[in-house]
N, CA, C, O and the ligand as a Tripos MOL2 file, in Angstrom:
@<TRIPOS>MOLECULE
protein
  293   291    74     0     0
PROTEIN
NO_CHARGES

@<TRIPOS>ATOM
      1 N           4.7690   -3.6190   12.7930 N.3       1 MET1
      2 CA          4.8590   -4.9910   12.4790 C.3       1 MET1
      3 C           3.7820   -5.2100   11.3840 C.2       1 MET1
      4 O           2.5960   -5.0870   11.6890 O.2       1 MET1
      5 N           4.1620   -5.5380   10.0800 N.am      2 VAL2
      6 CA          3.2160   -5.8000    9.0120 C.3       2 VAL2
      7 C           3.2780   -7.3350    8.8690 C.2       2 VAL2
      8 O           4.3590   -7.9120    8.9870 O.2       2 VAL2
      9 N           2.0250   -8.0690    8.5940 N.am      3 ASP3
     10 CA          1.9290   -9.4530    8.1670 C.3       3 ASP3
     11 C           2.0930   -9.6050    6.5500 C.2       3 ASP3
     12 O           2.6530  -10.5640    6.0190 O.2       3 ASP3
     13 N           1.5840   -8.6350    5.9370 N.am      4 LEU4
     14 CA          1.4380   -9.0410    4.4850 C.3       4 LEU4
     15 C           1.6570   -7.4520    3.7830 C.2       4 LEU4
     16 O           1.3490   -6.3300    4.1850 O.2       4 LEU4
     17 N           2.2830   -7.9050    2.6480 N.am      5 HIS5
     18 CA          2.5320   -6.6520    1.8300 C.3       5 HIS5
     19 C           1.6930   -6.7740    0.3920 C.2       5 HIS5
     20 O           1.6760   -7.7910   -0.3020 O.2       5 HIS5
     21 N           1.0660   -5.6450    0.1170 N.am      6 VAL6
     22 CA          0.2970   -5.6570   -1.2770 C.3       6 VAL6
     23 C           1.2700   -4.6830   -2.2210 C.2       6 VAL6
     24 O           1.4110   -3.4820   -1.9930 O.2       6 VAL6
     25 N           1.8170   -5.2830   -3.1470 N.am      7 THR7
     26 CA          2.5310   -4.6290   -3.9830 C.3       7 THR7
     27 C           2.1510   -4.5420   -5.4720 C.2       7 THR7
     28 O           1.7050   -5.5610   -5.9990 O.2       7 THR7
     29 N           2.2800   -3.4850   -6.1550 N.am      8 PRO8
     30 CA          1.8910   -3.3590   -7.5480 C.3       8 PRO8
     31 C           2.5800   -4.3070   -8.2760 C.2       8 PRO8
     32 O           3.7690   -4.4510   -7.9930 O.2       8 PRO8
     33 N           2.0230   -5.0960   -9.2930 N.am      9 VAL9
     34 CA          2.8690   -5.9310  -10.1200 C.3       9 VAL9
     35 C           3.5420   -5.1360  -11.2610 C.2       9 VAL9
     36 O           2.9900   -4.2160  -11.8660 O.2       9 VAL9
     37 N           4.8860   -5.6230  -11.5080 N.am     10 GLY10
     38 CA          5.5410   -4.9380  -12.6720 C.3      10 GLY10
     39 C           5.7870   -3.6780  -12.6890 C.2      10 GLY10
     40 O           5.9050   -3.0380  -13.7350 O.2      10 GLY10
     41 N           5.9260   -3.0190  -11.1270 N.am     11 ASP11
     42 CA          6.0400   -1.6310  -11.0670 C.3      11 ASP11
     43 C           7.6030   -1.1780  -11.5560 C.2      11 ASP11
     44 O           8.4170   -2.0790  -11.7600 O.2      11 ASP11
     45 N           7.9530    0.0720  -11.7160 N.am     12 VAL12
     46 CA          9.1310    0.5390  -12.1370 C.3      12 VAL12
     47 C          10.0570    0.5530  -11.1620 C.2      12 VAL12
     48 O          11.2020    0.7900  -11.5470 O.2      12 VAL12
     49 N           9.8730    0.3410   -9.8350 N.am     13 ILE13
     50 CA         10.9080    0.3610   -8.8630 C.3      13 ILE13
     51 C          10.6370   -1.1650   -8.0220 C.2      13 ILE13
     52 O           9.5960   -1.8200   -8.0760 O.2      13 ILE13
     53 N          11.7700   -1.4830   -7.3150 N.am     14 GLU14
     54 CA         11.7800   -2.6920   -6.4560 C.3      14 GLU14
     55 C          11.0850   -2.1860   -5.1280 C.2      14 GLU14
     56 O          11.4920   -1.1600   -4.5830 O.2      14 GLU14
     57 N          10.1310   -2.8520   -4.6640 N.am     15 HIS15
     58 CA          9.5310   -2.6110   -3.3480 C.3      15 HIS15
     59 C          10.1730   -3.3420   -2.2750 C.2      15 HIS15
     60 O          10.5120   -4.5220   -2.3640 O.2      15 HIS15
     61 N          10.3210   -2.6410   -1.3060 N.am     16 ASP16
     62 CA         11.1720   -3.2900    0.0210 C.3      16 ASP16
     63 C           9.9090   -3.8860    0.7770 C.2      16 ASP16
     64 O           8.9820   -3.2570    1.2860 O.2      16 ASP16
     65 N          10.0960   -5.1850    0.7260 N.am     17 THR17
     66 CA          8.9370   -5.9960    1.6330 C.3      17 THR17
     67 C           9.4450   -6.7010    2.6880 C.2      17 THR17
     68 O           8.8510   -7.6990    3.0950 O.2      17 THR17
     69 N          10.6190   -6.2600    3.2670 N.am     18 SER18
     70 CA         11.0480   -6.8820    4.3650 C.3      18 SER18
     71 C          10.3500   -6.3300    5.5040 C.2      18 SER18
     72 O           9.6480   -5.3220    5.4310 O.2      18 SER18
     73 N          10.5970   -7.1660    6.8180 N.am     19 ALA19
     74 CA          9.6750   -7.0000    7.7690 C.3      19 ALA19
     75 C           9.9090   -5.6320    8.4060 C.2      19 ALA19
     76 O           8.9640   -5.0880    8.9780 O.2      19 ALA19
     77 N          11.0610   -5.0610    8.3490 N.am     20 ASP20
     78 CA         11.3680   -3.8650    9.1220 C.3      20 ASP20
     79 C          11.9040   -2.6040    8.0260 C.2      20 ASP20
     80 O          12.3340   -1.4970    8.3500 O.2      20 ASP20
     81 N          11.7260   -3.1650    6.6220 N.am     21 GLY21
     82 CA         12.1910   -2.0910    5.5910 C.3      21 GLY21
     83 C          11.4000   -0.9580    5.5610 C.2      21 GLY21
     84 O          10.2280   -0.9850    5.9390 O.2      21 GLY21
     85 N          12.0520    0.2290    5.0610 N.am     22 GLU22
     86 CA         11.1340    1.3340    4.7410 C.3      22 GLU22
     87 C          11.0000    1.4300    3.1710 C.2      22 GLU22
     88 O          11.9940    1.7780    2.5320 O.2      22 GLU22
     89 N           9.9250    1.1650    2.5770 N.am     23 CYS23
     90 CA          9.8670    1.3230    1.2170 C.3      23 CYS23
     91 C           9.7370    2.7630    0.7460 C.2      23 CYS23
     92 O           9.1920    3.5920    1.4750 O.2      23 CYS23
     93 N          10.2550    3.1130   -0.5380 N.am     24 VAL24
     94 CA         10.4130    4.5120   -0.8760 C.3      24 VAL24
     95 C           9.0140    4.9260   -1.5140 C.2      24 VAL24
     96 O           8.8250    6.0570   -1.9620 O.2      24 VAL24
     97 N           8.0830    3.9600   -1.5200 N.am     25 CYS25
     98 CA          6.7390    4.5020   -2.0500 C.3      25 CYS25
     99 C           5.7860    4.7990   -0.9860 C.2      25 CYS25
    100 O           4.6110    5.1020   -1.1930 O.2      25 CYS25
    101 N           6.3910    4.6920    0.2760 N.am     26 GLY26
    102 CA          5.4890    5.0380    1.4480 C.3      26 GLY26
    103 C           4.3310    4.3920    1.8150 C.2      26 GLY26
    104 O           3.3540    5.0500    2.1740 O.2      26 GLY26
    105 N           4.3060    3.0120    1.7660 N.am     27 PRO27
    106 CA          3.2530    2.0130    2.0660 C.3      27 PRO27
    107 C           2.2100    2.4710    3.1740 C.2      27 PRO27
    108 O           2.5630    3.0280    4.2130 O.2      27 PRO27
    109 N           0.8740    2.1800    2.8480 N.am     28 THR28
    110 CA         -0.0480    2.6570    3.9270 C.3      28 THR28
    111 C          -0.2960    1.3130    4.7940 C.2      28 THR28
    112 O          -0.6550    0.2910    4.2090 O.2      28 THR28
    113 N          -0.1260    1.3220    6.0150 N.am     29 ASP29
    114 CA         -0.5970    0.0460    6.7990 C.3      29 ASP29
    115 C          -1.9710    0.2390    7.1030 C.2      29 ASP29
    116 O          -2.5530    1.2960    7.3450 O.2      29 ASP29
    117 N          -2.4720   -1.0700    7.0540 N.am     30 LYS30
    118 CA         -3.9560   -0.9760    7.3450 C.3      30 LYS30
    119 C          -4.3140   -2.1620    8.0960 C.2      30 LYS30
    120 O          -3.7930   -3.2340    7.7880 O.2      30 LYS30
    121 N          -5.1500   -2.0890    9.0530 N.am     31 PRO31
    122 CA         -5.6130   -3.3120    9.7360 C.3      31 PRO31
    123 C          -6.6980   -4.0000    9.2250 C.2      31 PRO31
    124 O          -7.7050   -3.3400    8.9670 O.2      31 PRO31
    125 N          -6.7000   -5.5100    8.9750 N.am     32 VAL32
    126 CA         -7.6070   -6.2440    8.5910 C.3      32 VAL32
    127 C          -8.0850   -7.1040    9.6170 C.2      32 VAL32
    128 O          -7.2720   -7.9120   10.0650 O.2      32 VAL32
    129 N          -9.3890   -7.0950   10.1420 N.am     33 PRO33
    130 CA         -9.7470   -8.1680   11.0680 C.3      33 PRO33
    131 C          -9.9950   -9.4370   10.3370 C.2      33 PRO33
    132 O         -10.5210   -9.5380    9.2280 O.2      33 PRO33
    133 N          -9.5310  -10.4360   11.1290 N.am     34 ARG34
    134 CA         -9.5330  -11.8420   10.8120 C.3      34 ARG34
    135 C         -10.6600  -12.5630   11.4210 C.2      34 ARG34
    136 O         -11.2210  -12.0730   12.4010 O.2      34 ARG34
    137 N         -11.0060  -13.5860   10.9670 N.am     35 GLY35
    138 CA        -12.1360  -14.3820   11.4890 C.3      35 GLY35
    139 C         -12.1770  -14.6990   13.0000 C.2      35 GLY35
    140 O         -13.2290  -14.8270   13.6260 O.2      35 GLY35
    141 N         -11.0620  -14.8030   13.4800 N.am     36 ASP36
    142 CA        -10.8930  -15.2050   14.9650 C.3      36 ASP36
    143 C         -10.6960  -14.1060   15.8330 C.2      36 ASP36
    144 O         -10.3410  -14.3140   16.9920 O.2      36 ASP36
    145 N         -10.8730  -13.0320   15.4360 N.am     37 GLY37
    146 CA        -10.9470  -11.8790   16.2150 C.3      37 GLY37
    147 C          -9.6710  -10.9840   16.3170 C.2      37 GLY37
    148 O          -9.6750   -9.8720   16.8450 O.2      37 GLY37
    149 N          -8.5270  -11.6130   15.7320 N.am     38 SER38
    150 CA         -7.3400  -10.9330   15.7200 C.3      38 SER38
    151 C          -7.0870   -9.8930   14.6540 C.2      38 SER38
    152 O          -8.0580   -9.7750   13.9070 O.2      38 SER38
    153 N          -6.2840   -9.2710   14.4240 N.am     39 VAL39
    154 CA         -6.0990   -8.2980   13.4040 C.3      39 VAL39
    155 C          -4.7660   -8.5620   12.5620 C.2      39 VAL39
    156 O          -3.6850   -8.7280   13.1280 O.2      39 VAL39
    157 N          -4.8960   -8.5860   11.3330 N.am     40 CYS40
    158 CA         -3.6740   -8.7680   10.4010 C.3      40 CYS40
    159 C          -3.5260   -7.3200    9.7030 C.2      40 CYS40
    160 O          -4.3640   -6.6100    9.1480 O.2      40 CYS40
    161 N          -2.1980   -7.1560    9.9310 N.am     41 TRP41
    162 CA         -1.9170   -5.7060    9.2950 C.3      41 TRP41
    163 C          -1.1630   -5.9100    8.0290 C.2      41 TRP41
    164 O          -0.1760   -6.6430    7.9550 O.2      41 TRP41
    165 N          -1.6930   -5.1930    6.9740 N.am     42 ILE42
    166 CA         -1.1350   -5.2090    5.6260 C.3      42 ILE42
    167 C          -0.6170   -3.9090    5.1010 C.2      42 ILE42
    168 O          -1.3130   -2.9030    5.2390 O.2      42 ILE42
    169 N           0.4800   -3.8480    4.5450 N.am     43 ALA43
    170 CA          1.1130   -2.7360    4.0360 C.3      43 ALA43
    171 C           0.8410   -2.6400    2.4210 C.2      43 ALA43
    172 O           1.3260   -3.3790    1.5650 O.2      43 ALA43
    173 N           0.0240   -1.6410    2.2400 N.am     44 ILE44
    174 CA         -0.4760   -1.4340    0.7370 C.3      44 ILE44
    175 C           0.7170   -0.3760    0.0510 C.2      44 ILE44
    176 O           0.8470    0.7930    0.4160 O.2      44 ILE44
    177 N           1.4790   -0.9750   -0.9200 N.am     45 HIS45
    178 CA          2.4620   -0.3300   -1.5040 C.3      45 HIS45
    179 C           1.7870    0.3750   -2.7240 C.2      45 HIS45
    180 O           0.8280   -0.1300   -3.3080 O.2      45 HIS45
    181 N           2.4210    1.7370   -3.1230 N.am     46 HIS46
    182 CA          1.7560    2.3690   -4.2490 C.3      46 HIS46
    183 C           2.8180    2.3920   -5.4390 C.2      46 HIS46
    184 O           4.0360    2.5490   -5.3540 O.2      46 HIS46
    185 N           2.0430    2.1970   -6.5520 N.am     47 SER47
    186 CA          2.8210    2.0460   -7.7970 C.3      47 SER47
    187 C           3.3400    3.4580   -8.0980 C.2      47 SER47
    188 O           2.6300    4.4500   -7.9280 O.2      47 SER47
    189 N           4.5620    3.5150   -8.5360 N.am     48 LEU48
    190 CA          5.3160    4.5880   -9.0040 C.3      48 LEU48
    191 C           5.1980    5.0310  -10.3790 C.2      48 LEU48
    192 O           5.7680    6.0410  -10.7920 O.2      48 LEU48
    193 N           4.3680    4.1870  -11.1830 N.am     49 ASP49
    194 CA          4.5790    4.4930  -12.7390 C.3      49 ASP49
    195 C           3.0540    5.2420  -13.1600 C.2      49 ASP49
    196 O           2.6830    5.3730  -14.3270 O.2      49 ASP49
    197 N           2.3410    5.6540  -12.0670 N.am     50 GLY50
    198 CA          1.1580    6.2910  -12.4630 C.3      50 GLY50
    199 C          -0.1630    5.5360  -12.9000 C.2      50 GLY50
    200 O          -1.2450    6.0570  -13.1710 O.2      50 GLY50
    201 N           0.1990    4.0640  -12.9080 N.am     51 ARG51
    202 CA         -0.9280    3.1890  -12.9160 C.3      51 ARG51
    203 C          -1.4690    2.6620  -11.8390 C.2      51 ARG51
    204 O          -0.7640    2.1810  -10.9530 O.2      51 ARG51
    205 N          -2.8310    2.6850  -11.7740 N.am     52 GLU52
    206 CA         -3.6330    1.9400  -10.6670 C.3      52 GLU52
    207 C          -4.5290    0.9920  -11.3250 C.2      52 GLU52
    208 O          -4.9710    1.2100  -12.4530 O.2      52 GLU52
    209 N          -4.8230   -0.1110  -10.6110 N.am     53 ARG53
    210 CA         -5.7300   -1.0450  -10.9910 C.3      53 ARG53
    211 C          -6.7600   -1.1330  -10.1700 C.2      53 ARG53
    212 O          -6.4760   -1.2220   -8.9750 O.2      53 ARG53
    213 N          -8.1760   -1.1340  -10.5480 N.am     54 PRO54
    214 CA         -9.2080   -1.1540   -9.7290 C.3      54 PRO54
    215 C          -9.0980   -2.4170   -8.7100 C.2      54 PRO54
    216 O          -9.0560   -3.5740   -9.1270 O.2      54 PRO54
    217 N          -9.0600   -2.0950   -7.4100 N.am     55 GLN55
    218 CA         -8.9280   -3.1020   -6.4540 C.3      55 GLN55
    219 C          -9.9180   -2.6420   -5.1270 C.2      55 GLN55
    220 O          -9.4980   -2.7570   -3.9760 O.2      55 GLN55
    221 N         -11.1550   -2.1580   -5.4060 N.am     56 GLY56
    222 CA        -12.0010   -1.6630   -4.4900 C.3      56 GLY56
    223 C         -11.3960   -0.6070   -3.4040 C.2      56 GLY56
    224 O         -10.8370    0.4330   -3.7510 O.2      56 GLY56
    225 N         -11.5500   -0.9440   -2.2520 N.am     57 GLU57
    226 CA        -11.0140    0.0860   -1.2220 C.3      57 GLU57
    227 C          -9.6410    0.5310   -1.3670 C.2      57 GLU57
    228 O          -9.3430    1.7160   -1.2170 O.2      57 GLU57
    229 N          -8.6710   -0.4930   -1.6940 N.am     58 THR58
    230 CA         -7.4960   -0.3230   -1.8840 C.3      58 THR58
    231 C          -7.1780    0.8810   -2.8170 C.2      58 THR58
    232 O          -6.4470    1.8140   -2.4820 O.2      58 THR58
    233 N          -7.8300    0.7630   -4.0780 N.am     59 THR59
    234 CA         -7.6900    1.8500   -5.1490 C.3      59 THR59
    235 C          -8.1110    3.0850   -4.4200 C.2      59 THR59
    236 O          -7.3920    4.0840   -4.4520 O.2      59 THR59
    237 N          -9.3120    3.0660   -3.7210 N.am     60 LEU60
    238 CA         -9.8170    4.3330   -3.1240 C.3      60 LEU60
    239 C          -8.6040    5.0710   -2.3150 C.2      60 LEU60
    240 O          -8.2120    6.2270   -2.4740 O.2      60 LEU60
    241 N          -8.1900    4.2330   -1.5400 N.am     61 THR61
    242 CA         -6.8610    4.7820   -0.4620 C.3      61 THR61
    243 C          -5.8980    5.2630   -1.3700 C.2      61 THR61
    244 O          -5.4220    6.3800   -1.1680 O.2      61 THR61
    245 N          -5.5250    4.5750   -2.3690 N.am     62 VAL62
    246 CA         -4.3410    4.9650   -3.0500 C.3      62 VAL62
    247 C          -4.5120    6.4840   -3.8040 C.2      62 VAL62
    248 O          -3.6480    7.3590   -3.8730 O.2      62 VAL62
    249 N          -5.8180    6.5180   -4.3170 N.am     63 LEU63
    250 CA         -6.1590    7.6460   -5.2300 C.3      63 LEU63
    251 C          -6.3900    8.8300   -4.1600 C.2      63 LEU63
    252 O          -6.1330    9.9690   -4.5480 O.2      63 LEU63
    253 N          -6.7970    8.6700   -3.0080 N.am     64 LEU64
    254 CA         -7.1410    9.8500   -1.9860 C.3      64 LEU64
    255 C          -5.4860   10.3090   -1.7040 C.2      64 LEU64
    256 O          -5.1750   11.4990   -1.7440 O.2      64 LEU64
    257 N          -4.5600    9.3260   -1.4410 N.am     65 ASN65
    258 CA         -3.3150    9.7450   -1.1590 C.3      65 ASN65
    259 C          -2.7000   10.4640   -2.1470 C.2      65 ASN65
    260 O          -2.1560   11.5280   -1.8500 O.2      65 ASN65
    261 N          -2.6940   10.0290   -3.3620 N.am     66 GLU66
    262 CA         -2.1220   10.6070   -4.5630 C.3      66 GLU66
    263 C          -2.7990   11.9930   -4.6810 C.2      66 GLU66
    264 O          -2.0170   12.9200   -4.8930 O.2      66 GLU66
    265 N          -4.0210   12.2810   -4.5890 N.am     67 ARG67
    266 CA         -4.6420   13.6370   -4.6150 C.3      67 ARG67
    267 C          -4.2050   14.4560   -3.5030 C.2      67 ARG67
    268 O          -3.9490   15.6360   -3.7430 O.2      67 ARG67
    269 N          -4.0700   13.9790   -2.2340 N.am     68 HIS68
    270 CA         -3.5240   14.6970   -1.1690 C.3      68 HIS68
    271 C          -2.1810   15.1300   -1.3630 C.2      68 HIS68
    272 O          -1.8330   16.2560   -1.0080 O.2      68 HIS68
    273 N          -1.3160   14.2360   -1.9570 N.am     69 LEU69
    274 CA          0.0690   14.4520   -2.3910 C.3      69 LEU69
    275 C           0.2130   15.6600   -3.4120 C.2      69 LEU69
    276 O           1.0150   16.5850   -3.2890 O.2      69 LEU69
    277 N          -0.6780   15.4950   -4.4140 N.am     70 GLY70
    278 CA         -0.7170   16.5140   -5.2700 C.3      70 GLY70
    279 C          -1.1060   17.9050   -4.9300 C.2      70 GLY70
    280 O          -0.7820   18.8270   -5.6790 O.2      70 GLY70
    281 N          -1.7580   18.1010   -3.8820 N.am     71 GLU71
    282 CA         -2.2880   19.2900   -3.4550 C.3      71 GLU71
    283 C          -0.9760   20.0550   -2.9390 C.2      71 GLU71
    284 O          -0.6230   21.1610   -3.3490 O.2      71 GLU71
    285 N          -0.4180   19.4080   -2.1240 N.am     72 GLU72
    286 CA          0.9050   19.8340   -1.5240 C.3      72 GLU72
    287 C           1.9430   20.0670   -2.2720 C.2      72 GLU72
    288 O           2.7850   20.8590   -1.8460 O.2      72 GLU72
    289 N           2.1190   19.4670   -3.4950 N.am     73 ALA73
    290 CA          3.3160   19.6890   -4.4590 C.3      73 ALA73
    291 C           3.1980   21.1190   -4.9950 C.2      73 ALA73
    292 O           4.0330   21.5520   -5.7890 O.2      73 ALA73
    293 ZN          6.6370   -0.0090   -1.9990 Zn       74 ZN74
@<TRIPOS>BOND
     1     1     2 1
     2     2     3 1
     3     3     4 2
     4     3     5 am
     5     5     6 1
     6     6     7 1
     7     7     8 2
     8     7     9 am
     9     9    10 1
    10    10    11 1
    11    11    12 2
    12    11    13 am
    13    13    14 1
    14    14    15 1
    15    15    16 2
    16    15    17 am
    17    17    18 1
    18    18    19 1
    19    19    20 2
    20    19    21 am
    21    21    22 1
    22    22    23 1
    23    23    24 2
    24    23    25 am
    25    25    26 1
    26    26    27 1
    27    27    28 2
    28    27    29 am
    29    29    30 1
    30    30    31 1
    31    31    32 2
    32    31    33 am
    33    33    34 1
    34    34    35 1
    35    35    36 2
    36    35    37 am
    37    37    38 1
    38    38    39 1
    39    39    40 2
    40    39    41 am
    41    41    42 1
    42    42    43 1
    43    43    44 2
    44    43    45 am
    45    45    46 1
    46    46    47 1
    47    47    48 2
    48    47    49 am
    49    49    50 1
    50    50    51 1
    51    51    52 2
    52    51    53 am
    53    53    54 1
    54    54    55 1
    55    55    56 2
    56    55    57 am
    57    57    58 1
    58    58    59 1
    59    59    60 2
    60    59    61 am
    61    61    62 1
    62    62    63 1
    63    63    64 2
    64    63    65 am
    65    65    66 1
    66    66    67 1
    67    67    68 2
    68    67    69 am
    69    69    70 1
    70    70    71 1
    71    71    72 2
    72    71    73 am
    73    73    74 1
    74    74    75 1
    75    75    76 2
    76    75    77 am
    77    77    78 1
    78    78    79 1
    79    79    80 2
    80    79    81 am
    81    81    82 1
    82    82    83 1
    83    83    84 2
    84    83    85 am
    85    85    86 1
    86    86    87 1
    87    87    88 2
    88    87    89 am
    89    89    90 1
    90    90    91 1
    91    91    92 2
    92    91    93 am
    93    93    94 1
    94    94    95 1
    95    95    96 2
    96    95    97 am
    97    97    98 1
    98    98    99 1
    99    99   100 2
   100    99   101 am
   101   101   102 1
   102   102   103 1
   103   103   104 2
   104   103   105 am
   105   105   106 1
   106   106   107 1
   107   107   108 2
   108   107   109 am
   109   109   110 1
   110   110   111 1
   111   111   112 2
   112   111   113 am
   113   113   114 1
   114   114   115 1
   115   115   116 2
   116   115   117 am
   117   117   118 1
   118   118   119 1
   119   119   120 2
   120   119   121 am
   121   121   122 1
   122   122   123 1
   123   123   124 2
   124   123   125 am
   125   125   126 1
   126   126   127 1
   127   127   128 2
   128   127   129 am
   129   129   130 1
   130   130   131 1
   131   131   132 2
   132   131   133 am
   133   133   134 1
   134   134   135 1
   135   135   136 2
   136   135   137 am
   137   137   138 1
   138   138   139 1
   139   139   140 2
   140   139   141 am
   141   141   142 1
   142   142   143 1
   143   143   144 2
   144   143   145 am
   145   145   146 1
   146   146   147 1
   147   147   148 2
   148   147   149 am
   149   149   150 1
   150   150   151 1
   151   151   152 2
   152   151   153 am
   153   153   154 1
   154   154   155 1
   155   155   156 2
   156   155   157 am
   157   157   158 1
   158   158   159 1
   159   159   160 2
   160   159   161 am
   161   161   162 1
   162   162   163 1
   163   163   164 2
   164   163   165 am
   165   165   166 1
   166   166   167 1
   167   167   168 2
   168   167   169 am
   169   169   170 1
   170   170   171 1
   171   171   172 2
   172   171   173 am
   173   173   174 1
   174   174   175 1
   175   175   176 2
   176   175   177 am
   177   177   178 1
   178   178   179 1
   179   179   180 2
   180   179   181 am
   181   181   182 1
   182   182   183 1
   183   183   184 2
   184   183   185 am
   185   185   186 1
   186   186   187 1
   187   187   188 2
   188   187   189 am
   189   189   190 1
   190   190   191 1
   191   191   192 2
   192   191   193 am
   193   193   194 1
   194   194   195 1
   195   195   196 2
   196   195   197 am
   197   197   198 1
   198   198   199 1
   199   199   200 2
   200   199   201 am
   201   201   202 1
   202   202   203 1
   203   203   204 2
   204   203   205 am
   205   205   206 1
   206   206   207 1
   207   207   208 2
   208   207   209 am
   209   209   210 1
   210   210   211 1
   211   211   212 2
   212   211   213 am
   213   213   214 1
   214   214   215 1
   215   215   216 2
   216   215   217 am
   217   217   218 1
   218   218   219 1
   219   219   220 2
   220   219   221 am
   221   221   222 1
   222   222   223 1
   223   223   224 2
   224   223   225 am
   225   225   226 1
   226   226   227 1
   227   227   228 2
   228   227   229 am
   229   229   230 1
   230   230   231 1
   231   231   232 2
   232   231   233 am
   233   233   234 1
   234   234   235 1
   235   235   236 2
   236   235   237 am
   237   237   238 1
   238   238   239 1
   239   239   240 2
   240   239   241 am
   241   241   242 1
   242   242   243 1
   243   243   244 2
   244   243   245 am
   245   245   246 1
   246   246   247 1
   247   247   248 2
   248   247   249 am
   249   249   250 1
   250   250   251 1
   251   251   252 2
   252   251   253 am
   253   253   254 1
   254   254   255 1
   255   255   256 2
   256   255   257 am
   257   257   258 1
   258   258   259 1
   259   259   260 2
   260   259   261 am
   261   261   262 1
   262   262   263 1
   263   263   264 2
   264   263   265 am
   265   265   266 1
   266   266   267 1
   267   267   268 2
   268   267   269 am
   269   269   270 1
   270   270   271 1
   271   271   272 2
   272   271   273 am
   273   273   274 1
   274   274   275 1
   275   275   276 2
   276   275   277 am
   277   277   278 1
   278   278   279 1
   279   279   280 2
   280   279   281 am
   281   281   282 1
   282   282   283 1
   283   283   284 2
   284   283   285 am
   285   285   286 1
   286   286   287 1
   287   287   288 2
   288   287   289 am
   289   289   290 1
   290   290   291 1
   291   291   292 2
@<TRIPOS>SUBSTRUCTURE
     1 MET1         2 RESIDUE 1 A MET
     2 VAL2         6 RESIDUE 1 A VAL
     3 ASP3        10 RESIDUE 1 A ASP
     4 LEU4        14 RESIDUE 1 A LEU
     5 HIS5        18 RESIDUE 1 A HIS
     6 VAL6        22 RESIDUE 1 A VAL
     7 THR7        26 RESIDUE 1 A THR
     8 PRO8        30 RESIDUE 1 A PRO
     9 VAL9        34 RESIDUE 1 A VAL
    10 GLY10       38 RESIDUE 1 A GLY
    11 ASP11       42 RESIDUE 1 A ASP
    12 VAL12       46 RESIDUE 1 A VAL
    13 ILE13       50 RESIDUE 1 A ILE
    14 GLU14       54 RESIDUE 1 A GLU
    15 HIS15       58 RESIDUE 1 A HIS
    16 ASP16       62 RESIDUE 1 A ASP
    17 THR17       66 RESIDUE 1 A THR
    18 SER18       70 RESIDUE 1 A SER
    19 ALA19       74 RESIDUE 1 A ALA
    20 ASP20       78 RESIDUE 1 A ASP
    21 GLY21       82 RESIDUE 1 A GLY
    22 GLU22       86 RESIDUE 1 A GLU
    23 CYS23       90 RESIDUE 1 A CYS
    24 VAL24       94 RESIDUE 1 A VAL
    25 CYS25       98 RESIDUE 1 A CYS
    26 GLY26      102 RESIDUE 1 A GLY
    27 PRO27      106 RESIDUE 1 A PRO
    28 THR28      110 RESIDUE 1 A THR
    29 ASP29      114 RESIDUE 1 A ASP
    30 LYS30      118 RESIDUE 1 A LYS
    31 PRO31      122 RESIDUE 1 A PRO
    32 VAL32      126 RESIDUE 1 A VAL
    33 PRO33      130 RESIDUE 1 A PRO
    34 ARG34      134 RESIDUE 1 A ARG
    35 GLY35      138 RESIDUE 1 A GLY
    36 ASP36      142 RESIDUE 1 A ASP
    37 GLY37      146 RESIDUE 1 A GLY
    38 SER38      150 RESIDUE 1 A SER
    39 VAL39      154 RESIDUE 1 A VAL
    40 CYS40      158 RESIDUE 1 A CYS
    41 TRP41      162 RESIDUE 1 A TRP
    42 ILE42      166 RESIDUE 1 A ILE
    43 ALA43      170 RESIDUE 1 A ALA
    44 ILE44      174 RESIDUE 1 A ILE
    45 HIS45      178 RESIDUE 1 A HIS
    46 HIS46      182 RESIDUE 1 A HIS
    47 SER47      186 RESIDUE 1 A SER
    48 LEU48      190 RESIDUE 1 A LEU
    49 ASP49      194 RESIDUE 1 A ASP
    50 GLY50      198 RESIDUE 1 A GLY
    51 ARG51      202 RESIDUE 1 A ARG
    52 GLU52      206 RESIDUE 1 A GLU
    53 ARG53      210 RESIDUE 1 A ARG
    54 PRO54      214 RESIDUE 1 A PRO
    55 GLN55      218 RESIDUE 1 A GLN
    56 GLY56      222 RESIDUE 1 A GLY
    57 GLU57      226 RESIDUE 1 A GLU
    58 THR58      230 RESIDUE 1 A THR
    59 THR59      234 RESIDUE 1 A THR
    60 LEU60      238 RESIDUE 1 A LEU
    61 THR61      242 RESIDUE 1 A THR
    62 VAL62      246 RESIDUE 1 A VAL
    63 LEU63      250 RESIDUE 1 A LEU
    64 LEU64      254 RESIDUE 1 A LEU
    65 ASN65      258 RESIDUE 1 A ASN
    66 GLU66      262 RESIDUE 1 A GLU
    67 ARG67      266 RESIDUE 1 A ARG
    68 HIS68      270 RESIDUE 1 A HIS
    69 LEU69      274 RESIDUE 1 A LEU
    70 GLY70      278 RESIDUE 1 A GLY
    71 GLU71      282 RESIDUE 1 A GLU
    72 GLU72      286 RESIDUE 1 A GLU
    73 ALA73      290 RESIDUE 1 A ALA
    74 ZN74       293 GROUP 0 **** ****
């Protein structure tokens, strides 16, 4: 169960951000602690047009995933 979706703006594909949808980009679920002690889950979608925008840790996660995928290909 994901509370928020982070999708690349203007990507070449439509990202599936429905509650139980499976997006083709293989989004990464990431827990983010909230101030009240609960945890918010965000799904980080990956752009499929080869572009990434600097967004701190999010970008690092995306780059690591892409590098990993590249090694397997
Ligand atoms: Zn997606």
